C-alpha positions in Angstrom: 10.4 7.3 3.1 10.9 7.3 -0.6 10.5 4.0 -2.4 12.9 4.9 -5.2 15.4 7.8 -5.6 14.5 9.0 -9.1 13.1 12.5 -9.0 10.6 11.7 -11.7 9.0 9.0 -9.6 6.5 10.3 -7.0 6.8 7.8 -4.2 6.6 7.6 -0.5 5.6 5.6 2.6 4.3 8.2 5.0 4.2 7.6 8.8 2.0 9.2 11.5 4.3 12.1 12.2 4.1 15.7 10.9 0.4 16.5 11.2 -2.0 18.2 13.6 -4.5 15.5 14.5 -4.9 14.4 18.1 -5.6 11.3 20.2 -5.9 8.1 18.2 -5.3 10.1 15.0 -2.1 11.8 16.1 -0.7 13.3 14.1 -0.7 12.9 10.3 -3.9 11.0 9.8 -5.0 11.3 6.2 -8.1 9.1 6.4 -11.2 11.1 5.9 -13.7 8.5 7.1 -12.3 7.3 10.4 -13.9 9.9 12.7 -11.1 12.4 12.9 -11.8 16.2 13.1 -12.3 17.3 9.5 -10.3 20.5 9.9 -7.3 18.6 11.1 -7.5 16.1 8.2 -7.8 19.0 5.8 -4.6 20.6 7.3 -2.8 17.3 7.1 -3.7 17.0 3.4 -2.5 20.6 2.8 0.9 19.6 4.2 1.1 16.5 2.1 0.2 18.4 -1.1 2.9 20.9 -0.3 5.4 18.1 0.1 4.5 16.6 -3.3 3.9 19.6 -5.5 4.4 17.5 -8.7 1.2 15.5 -7.9 -1.7 17.3 -9.6 -4.2 14.9 -8.0 -4.2 12.2 -5.4 -6.4 9.3 -6.7 -8.1 7.4 -3.9 -10.4 4.4 -3.4 -13.0 3.3 -1.0 -10.9 0.3 0.2 -12.9 -2.9 0.8 -10.3 -5.6 1.4 -10.9 -7.2 -1.9 -9.1 -7.9 -5.2 -10.4 -5.3 -7.6 -8.0 -3.0 -9.3 -9.1 0.2 -11.0 -7.4 2.0 -14.0 -7.1 5.7 -13.2 -7.2 8.3 -15.9 -7.3 12.1 -16.0 -11.1 11.8 -16.5 -11.9 9.6 -13.5 -9.1 10.4 -11.1 -11.4 12.4 -8.9 -13.8 9.5 -8.4 -13.6 7.4 -5.3 -14.5 4.0 -6.5 -14.6 0.8 -4.5 -11.5 -1.3 -4.8 -8.1 -2.0 -3.4 -5.7 -1.2 -6.2 -5.1 1.3 -8.9 -2.9 1.6 -11.9 -2.2 4.6 -14.2 -0.2 5.6 -17.2 -1.0 9.3 -16.7 1.7 11.6 -15.5 0.9 13.8 -12.5 -1.5 11.4 -10.8 -0.4 10.1 -7.5 -2.1 6.8 -6.6 -2.7 6.8 -2.8 -3.5 3.8 -0.6 -4.1 3.9 3.1 -3.1 1.4 5.8 -2.9 0.8 9.5 -1.2 -2.7 9.4 -2.0 -4.0 5.9 0.8 -4.2 3.3 1.0 -1.2 0.9 2.5 -2.3 -2.4 3.9 0.3 -4.8 4.9 -0.7 -8.4 6.6 1.3 -11.1 7.8 0.9 -14.7 9.4 4.2 -15.3 10.4 3.5 -18.9 6.8 2.8 -19.9 5.3 5.4 -17.6 3.1 3.0 -15.6 2.5 3.0 -11.9 0.4 0.9 -9.5 -0.5 0.9 -5.9 -2.2 -1.9 -3.9 -3.7 -2.2 -0.5 -3.0 -5.8 0.6 -4.4 -7.0 3.9 -4.9 -10.7 4.5 -8.4 -10.7 2.9 -7.1 -8.9 -0.1 -4.2 -11.3 -0.5 -6.6 -14.2 -0.5 -8.8 -12.4 -2.9 -6.0 -12.1 -5.4 -5.1 -8.5 -5.2 -1.4 -9.1 -6.2 -2.3 -11.0 -9.3 -5.0 -8.5 -10.2 -2.5 -5.6 -9.8 0.1 -7.3 -12.0 -2.4 -8.1 -14.7 -3.6 -4.5 -14.7 0.0 -3.2 -15.0 0.6 -5.6 -17.9 -2.5 -4.4 -19.7 -1.1 -0.9 -19.6 2.2 -2.2 -21.2 4.2 -2.9 -18.1 4.8 -6.7 -17.7 6.0 -8.1 -14.4 9.6 -8.7 -15.6 10.0 -4.9 -16.1 8.6 -3.8 -12.7 10.0 -2.5 -9.5 8.0 -3.2 -6.4 8.2 -1.8 -2.9 6.4 -3.3 0.1 5.9 -0.7 2.8 5.6 -0.6 6.6 3.0 -3.2 7.7 2.5 -5.7 10.5 5.3 -8.2 10.6 5.6 -11.9 11.3 6.6 -11.0 14.8 3.1 -9.7 15.5 0.6 -11.0 13.0 -0.9 -13.8 15.0 -4.1 -15.4 13.5 -6.3 -18.4 14.1 -4.7 -21.6 12.9 -7.6 -22.1 10.6 -6.7 -18.9 8.7 -3.1 -20.0 8.3 -4.3 -23.3 7.0 -6.5 -21.5 4.5 -3.5 -19.5 3.2 -1.6 -22.8 2.8 -4.5 -24.3 0.8 -5.1 -21.3 -1.4 -1.7 -19.8 -2.0 1.1 -22.1 -3.0 4.1 -21.8 -0.7 2.3 -19.7 1.9 2.9 -22.4 4.5 6.6 -21.5 4.3 5.7 -18.0 5.7 3.9 -19.3 8.8 5.0 -20.5 12.2 3.3 -21.8 15.3 1.9 -19.3 17.8 0.0 -19.9 21.0 -2.3 -23.0 21.1 -4.7 -22.7 18.1 -2.8 -19.8 16.7 -0.1 -19.1 14.0 2.0 -16.2 12.9 1.9 -15.2 9.2 4.4 -13.2 7.3 2.2 -11.2 4.9 5.1 -9.3 3.2 6.9 -12.6 2.7 3.8 -14.1 1.0 3.4 -11.0 -1.2 7.1 -11.2 -2.2 6.7 -14.8 -3.1 3.6 -14.0 -5.3 5.5 -11.2 -7.1 8.5 -13.5 -7.7 6.2 -16.3 -9.0 4.6 -13.9 -11.4 7.9 -12.9 -12.9 9.1 -9.8 -11.0 12.9 -10.0 -10.6 14.1 -10.5 -7.0 16.5 -7.5 -7.0 13.6 -5.3 -8.1 11.5 -6.1 -4.9 12.3 -4.1 -1.8 10.8 -4.2 1.7 10.8 -0.8 3.3 10.1 0.1 6.9 9.4 -1.8 10.2 6.5 -3.8 11.6 3.8 -1.2 12.2 2.7 -2.8 15.5 6.3 -2.8 16.8 6.7 0.8 15.7 3.3 2.1 16.6 4.9 5.4 17.8 5.8 6.1 14.1 3.0 4.3 12.3 -0.7 3.7 12.8 -1.5 0.2 13.8 -4.9 -1.3 14.5 -3.3 -4.3 16.3 -1.3 -2.0 18.6 -4.6 -0.1 19.4 -6.3 -3.4 20.3 -8.5 -3.3 17.3 -9.8 0.2 18.0 -10.1 2.8 15.2 -6.9 4.7 14.5 -5.7 7.1 11.9 -4.5 5.9 8.5 -1.1 6.5 6.9 -0.7 7.0 3.2 1.5 5.3 0.6 1.7 6.9 -2.9 3.2 6.4 -6.3 3.1 8.1 -9.6 5.1 9.8 -12.3 5.7 13.5 -12.3 4.9 15.3 -15.5 7.9 15.9 -17.7 8.7 19.6 -17.9 8.8 21.0 -21.4 12.2 22.1 -22.6 10.7 25.3 -24.2 
């Protein structure tokens, strides 16, 4: 699914269909470090590159469920640094984050040529990944008021049940987070991670009409998206979300 319709914007929330991997990785697993057969992952990547020919490189991170955001340039795009967010003002680079229930956040300021991608699980949200991503975009000349943001397929408030202590921690550390929680079973609560992320974006100055939520709950739609919760916590494949700006073709 595209995040935005403009041809110049490289964007997409990929699901699990369209690849060759098998078993827990069926079929479009793009994670290289989850135990899948390397040849299958390589073929899956070949198919993705064919689908996005305007992307000269797919920048990736070693995701650690934290709050660090890296600036990606042509010089370092091939490095796989630790972090959970990337921003770039270089055309042709697709920023790729991988999820299996966490919230993928794509951001774009097409006029200023700045893109950002964040991997936001509950740990990353508490670690400040949203604020870090917005700060990094602003440093490249794209303030929050000019951004468009898309929150992709991720576990929904219907299925993200956590210990009540974790819900209380969100309420203490993130203003307004208690409004995105409801009671679950005894000692448990349900959290709406996309709702919390949306609230953080709004609070930082992103305009409400510029924020979209795309796709279903990954656990509910585990036939179309990888979901660790649906797999009972076992290792699964990873789906990719990407954003960037295609290089302008010369008129000559």
